[in-house]
C-alpha positions in Angstrom: -10.8 36.0 -21.0 -11.2 32.6 -19.2 -8.7 30.3 -17.8 -9.9 26.9 -19.3 -8.2 25.4 -22.4 -9.5 22.5 -24.6 -6.0 21.5 -24.8 -5.5 20.6 -21.2 -5.1 17.0 -20.5 -4.4 16.9 -16.7 -6.7 14.4 -14.7 -9.0 15.8 -12.0 -8.2 15.6 -8.5 -10.7 12.7 -7.9 -8.6 10.7 -10.3 -5.2 11.7 -9.2 -5.6 11.0 -5.5 -7.1 7.8 -4.3 -7.7 8.7 -0.9 -9.4 12.2 -1.9 -11.8 10.2 -4.3 -12.9 7.9 -1.6 -13.6 10.6 0.7 -15.8 12.4 -1.9 -17.7 9.6 -3.1 -18.8 8.8 0.3 -19.7 12.2 1.4 -23.1 12.2 -0.1 -23.8 8.6 0.9 -23.6 9.8 4.6 -26.1 12.5 4.3 -29.2 12.6 6.6 -32.6 12.5 4.8 -33.1 16.3 5.0 -29.5 16.9 3.7 -30.2 14.4 0.7 -33.4 16.7 -0.1 -30.8 19.8 -0.1 -28.5 18.0 -2.1 -31.1 17.7 -4.7 -32.1 21.2 -4.4 -28.3 22.3 -5.0 -28.0 19.9 -8.0 -31.3 21.5 -9.5 -30.2 25.0 -8.8 -26.7 24.5 -10.5 -28.4 22.6 -13.3 -30.8 25.3 -14.3 -28.0 28.2 -13.0 -30.5 29.3 -10.8 -28.2 31.8 -8.7 -30.7 33.3 -6.3 -31.6 29.6 -5.1 -27.8 28.9 -5.1 -26.9 31.7 -2.9 -29.7 30.8 -0.4 -28.5 27.1 -0.2 -24.7 28.0 0.0 -25.6 30.1 3.0 -27.9 28.2 4.9 -26.8 25.7 7.5 -24.0 23.3 6.3 -23.8 25.1 3.0 -23.2 22.9 -0.2 -22.9 19.8 1.5 -20.0 18.1 -0.2 -17.5 18.6 -2.9 -19.1 17.1 -5.4 -21.7 19.5 -5.4 -19.3 22.4 -5.0 -17.5 21.6 -7.9 -20.7 22.4 -9.9 -21.8 25.4 -7.5 -18.4 27.3 -7.0 -18.0 28.3 -10.7 -21.6 29.5 -11.0 -21.2 31.7 -7.8 -18.1 33.2 -9.4 -19.9 33.6 -12.7 -17.8 31.3 -14.8 -19.1 30.0 -17.9 -17.8 26.6 -18.9 -17.8 27.6 -22.8 -15.0 30.0 -22.6 -11.4 28.8 -24.0 -7.9 30.1 -23.7 -6.0 29.9 -27.1 -2.5 29.9 -25.6 -0.9 27.5 -23.3 0.3 29.3 -20.1 3.5 27.6 -20.1 4.4 29.5 -23.3 3.7 32.8 -21.6 6.5 35.0 -20.1 7.3 34.3 -16.5 5.8 36.5 -13.7 8.0 38.4 -11.3 6.6 36.7 -8.1 7.1 33.1 -9.3 9.9 32.6 -6.8 7.9 33.6 -4.0 5.2 31.2 -5.2 7.6 28.3 -5.1 8.6 29.2 -1.4 5.1 29.2 -0.3 3.9 26.2 -2.2 6.7 24.0 -0.8 4.8 25.0 2.6 1.4 24.2 1.6 -1.1 21.6 2.8 0.0 21.6 6.4 -3.3 20.7 7.9 -5.1 19.0 5.2 -5.6 16.8 3.3 -4.9 14.1 5.9 -3.3 10.5 5.4 -1.7 11.6 2.1 1.3 9.8 1.0 4.5 12.1 0.6 4.3 11.3 -3.3 0.6 12.4 -3.3 1.5 15.6 -1.2 4.4 16.2 -4.1 1.7 15.9 -6.7 -0.6 18.1 -5.2 2.0 20.9 -4.7 2.9 20.6 -8.4 -0.7 21.3 -9.3 -1.0 23.9 -6.8 2.0 25.7 -8.3 0.7 25.2 -11.9 -2.6 26.9 -11.1 -1.1 29.7 -9.4 1.7 30.4 -11.9 -1.1 30.0 -14.8 -3.1 32.6 -13.1 -0.5 35.3 -12.4 1.0 34.7 -16.1 -2.2 35.1 -17.9 -3.0 38.1 -15.8 0.5 39.9 -15.0 -1.0 42.8 -13.4 -1.9 40.7 -10.6 0.5 40.7 -7.8 1.1 37.6 -5.6 0.9 37.7 -1.8 1.8 35.4 0.8 -1.3 33.5 1.8 -2.8 33.4 -1.5 -1.7 29.7 -1.9 -3.8 29.0 1.3 -6.8 30.3 -0.9 -6.0 28.4 -4.1 -5.1 25.1 -2.4 -8.8 24.7 -1.2 -10.1 25.4 -4.7 -7.5 22.6 -6.0 -9.0 20.2 -3.6 -12.5 21.0 -4.2 -12.5 21.5 -8.2 -9.4 19.7 -9.2 -6.4 20.9 -11.2 -8.1 21.1 -14.5 -11.3 23.1 -13.4 -10.0 25.2 -10.9 -7.8 27.6 -12.8 -10.7 29.4 -14.4 -12.8 30.1 -11.2 -9.4 31.1 -9.5 -8.7 33.8 -12.1 -12.4 35.2 -11.6 -11.6 35.1 -7.8 -8.5 37.0 -8.1 -9.7 39.8 -10.4 -13.3 39.9 -9.1 -13.4 38.9 -5.5 -9.9 39.6 -4.0 -8.3 42.0 -6.2 -8.0 44.6 -3.5 -5.2 42.2 -2.0 -3.5 41.6 -5.3 -2.5 45.2 -6.0 1.0 46.4 -5.7 0.6 47.6 -2.3 -1.4 46.4 0.9 -3.0 50.0 1.1 -6.3 48.8 -0.3 -6.4 45.6 2.0 -5.7 47.8 5.2 -8.4 50.1 4.1 -10.8 47.2 4.1 -9.6 46.2 7.5 -10.2 49.9 9.1 -13.9 48.9 8.4 -13.6 46.8 11.6 -13.3 49.8 13.8 -16.7 51.6 13.0 -18.3 48.2 12.9 -17.1 47.2 16.2 -17.8 50.8 17.6 -21.4 50.6 16.4 -22.0 47.0 17.3 -20.3 47.2 21.0 -19.2 50.4 22.1 -17.8 49.3 25.4 -15.7 46.3 23.8 -14.7 48.8 20.9 -13.5 51.1 24.0 -11.5 48.3 25.4 -9.6 47.3 22.0 -6.4 48.7 20.5 -7.0 51.7 18.4 -4.3 51.4 15.8 -4.4 49.6 12.4 -6.1 46.3 12.9 -3.3 44.3 11.6 -4.1 41.5 13.9 -7.0 40.6 11.2 -4.9 40.7 8.2 -3.9 37.1 7.8 -7.5 36.0 8.2 -8.7 38.7 5.7 -6.1 38.0 3.0 -6.7 34.3 3.1 -10.3 34.2 3.5 -9.7 32.4 6.8 -7.8 29.4 4.9 -4.4 30.2 6.9 -5.9 29.4 10.5 -8.8 27.1 10.0 -7.5 23.7 10.5 -10.3 21.6 9.3 -10.9 20.9 5.8 -14.6 20.8 6.0 -14.7 24.0 8.0 -12.8 25.9 5.4 -14.7 24.4 2.6 -18.0 25.3 4.2 -16.8 28.6 5.1 -15.8 29.1 1.4 -19.3 28.3 0.4 -20.6 31.2 2.6 -18.2 33.8 1.2 -18.6 33.1 -2.4 -22.5 33.5 -1.9 -22.3 36.7 -0.1 -21.2 40.1 -0.3 -17.4 40.7 -1.0 -17.1 42.6 2.5 -18.4 39.4 4.6 -14.6 38.2 5.7 -14.5 41.4 7.6 -17.9 40.9 9.0 -17.1 37.4 10.0 -13.8 38.4 11.6 -15.9 41.1 13.7 -18.5 38.4 14.5 -15.5 36.4 15.8 -14.4 39.3 17.9 -17.7 40.2 19.3 -18.2 36.3 20.3 -15.2 36.6 22.4 -16.3 39.7 24.3 -16.0 38.5 27.9 -12.7 36.7 27.2 -11.2 40.2 25.6 -12.8 42.5 28.6 -10.8 40.3 31.2 -7.5 41.4 29.7 -6.0 44.8 30.7 -6.4 47.4 27.8 -3.0 48.5 28.4 -1.5 44.8 27.4 -1.7 45.4 23.7 0.5 42.8 22.8 -1.5 40.0 24.7 -4.7 41.6 23.2 -3.2 41.7 19.5 -2.2 37.8 20.2 -5.5 37.1 21.4 -7.3 38.8 18.4 -5.0 37.1 15.9 -6.1 33.5 16.8 -9.3 31.9 16.3 -11.0 30.5 19.2 -10.8 26.8 19.8 -13.0 24.7 19.1 -14.2 27.0 16.2 -17.8 26.7 15.4 -18.4 27.9 11.8 -22.1 27.4 12.0 -22.3 30.0 14.7 -20.0 32.4 13.4 -21.5 32.3 10.0 -24.9 33.1 11.6 -23.2 35.9 13.8 -22.0 37.6 10.9 -25.0 37.3 8.6 -27.0 39.0 11.5 -24.3 41.7 12.0 -24.3 42.6 8.5 -28.1 42.7 8.2 -28.2 44.9 11.0 -25.1 47.2 10.0 -24.5 47.1 6.5 -21.2 49.1 5.7 -22.7 51.9 3.7 -25.0 52.7 6.9 -22.1 52.9 9.2 -21.7 56.4 8.4 -18.0 56.3 8.7 -14.9 57.9 6.9 -13.5 54.4 6.5 -16.2 53.2 4.0 -16.3 56.3 1.9 -12.6 56.0 1.7 -12.8 52.8 0.1 -12.2 53.3 -3.7 -15.0 53.1 -6.0 -13.0 50.6 -8.0 -12.6 48.2 -4.9 -14.3 44.9 -5.0 -16.2 46.0 -2.3 -18.1 48.4 -4.7 -18.0 46.8 -7.9 -18.3 42.9 -7.9 -20.1 43.1 -4.5 -22.3 39.8 -4.8 -22.7 36.7 -7.2 -25.5 38.7 -8.9 -23.2 41.4 -9.7 -20.3 39.2 -10.4 -22.2 37.3 -12.8 -22.5 40.1 -15.4 -18.7 40.9 -15.2 -15.6 39.8 -17.4 -12.1 39.3 -16.3 -11.4 42.4 -18.6 -13.5 44.4 -16.1 -11.5 43.3 -13.0 -8.4 44.1 -15.1 -9.7 47.8 -15.9 -10.5 48.3 -12.5 -7.3 47.1 -11.2 -5.6 49.5 -13.5 -7.7 52.4 -12.1 -6.9 51.3 -8.6 -3.1 51.3 -9.4 -3.5 54.9 -10.9 -5.1 55.9 -7.4 -2.4 54.3 -5.6 0.2 56.1 -7.5 -1.5 59.4 -7.1 -1.8 58.6 -3.3 1.9 58.0 -3.0 2.9 61.1 -5.1 0.6 63.1 -2.8 1.9 61.4 0.3 5.4 62.2 -1.0 4.5 65.9 -1.7 3.0 66.2 1.6 6.2 64.7 3.3 8.5 67.0 1.3 6.5 69.9 2.1 6.8 69.2 5.8 10.5 68.6 5.5 10.7 71.8 3.7 8.7 73.6 6.5 10.9 72.3 9.2 14.0 73.3 7.4 12.8 76.7 6.8 11.8 77.0 10.4 15.4 75.9 11.4 17.2 78.2 8.7 15.0 81.1 10.3 15.9 80.4 13.9 19.6 80.1 12.9 19.4 83.3 10.9 17.4 85.3 13.5 19.9 83.8 16.3 22.8 84.9 14.1 21.6 88.6 13.9 20.9 88.4 17.6 24.6 87.5 18.2 25.7 90.5 15.9 23.6 92.9 17.3 24.4 92.0 21.0 28.2 92.0 20.3 27.9 95.4 18.6 25.9 96.6 21.4 28.4 95.3 24.0 31.3 97.3 22.3 29.3 100.3 22.2 28.6 100.0 25.9 32.2 99.7 26.5 33.0 103.0 24.8 32.9 106.2 26.8 29.6 107.4 26.9 28.1 104.9 24.6 25.0 104.4 26.6 23.9 107.7 26.1 24.2 107.5 22.1 20.9 106.7 20.5 22.3 104.0 18.5 22.9 101.8 22.0 19.2 102.2 23.1 17.8 101.2 19.5 20.6 98.3 19.5 19.4 96.9 22.9 15.9 97.1 22.1 16.6 95.2 18.8 18.4 92.5 20.7 15.8 91.9 23.1 13.0 91.4 20.2 15.5 89.1 18.3 16.0 87.0 21.5 12.4 87.1 21.9 11.7 85.5 18.4 14.3 83.0 18.8 12.7 81.9 21.9 
């Protein structure tokens, strides 16, 4: 299934916004001679659908250079072929359960970029953003919207336009960020846990200084591919070039690279001040050098790929996860949206099984505690009975001489010992 329809007549973003059109048309004109040569190579790679060359160009310094080139390259990196059609208008499909939250988040979109847009133009952008998100989740109702998804989609809207964005966004959702769109965030947390063995292997001293709980400080950046915090449009577009061209685990490595780059700053914080540490880790350093951190994450990945970390966290990742299925553009190019939906159903089954197992374990623990309480209460009651009877015998004439008194006294001591 694809997301493009022959009946769609919405104008592209370059037509509907004058200021964005101007920015795009002048982008190529401002390139240096070396960048113009690279732009020619990108255009040739897109024309021939040379994925290997495109991956190299998107990863190298300054990435894909301009939105004009990204409009051709991003769909290829996501494995989209332009001849696919959708037979039914998305507006005729049943409403998705998450559309209310979509409306709330879209209303808060476009905070940092684009700049110098009028209120009317921003309202139009929000309408287009809402349409793309709602179309995606209506066509693929197994997807669960998460807060921050709109941060990702708004970048695709600005780069590709409202007409061409839905199909790549659908492939992105089902084949690259599917783990974040399941019924729970447990698979997302499982990805974040890779940070710990990665940092431990890369820098044991820094790792020892950092908080050891769940790395929740990385959640917002991982979920949104850093679109929630990066404030410059050119930086987030460049970073998306890199993420789309590399392994699906790369946002985790990018975050690890950012942490490692702040080594001295983090070591100066008292390790007992976890609140301050979490606040620091949850923010990107300013100014933010995207090229430096891309290079750092590539070096880190090549030196410590996830399968060589020898950690339980990697092996605990589901075999249906995007980290093990649609890992690279080459792998993704062979996949369909149906593949993503099948893996999603498998992951949901695993989630239900894990929830059932966790519930059973919790119930078993509760039962064990109750049995222990009942056992103590029962034994304690027996001790009282034995003690009272022994006292009654003791108050009788020569009761202490009776064999029964000695037996009861010994039994009372044993029972009290069990209770203790």
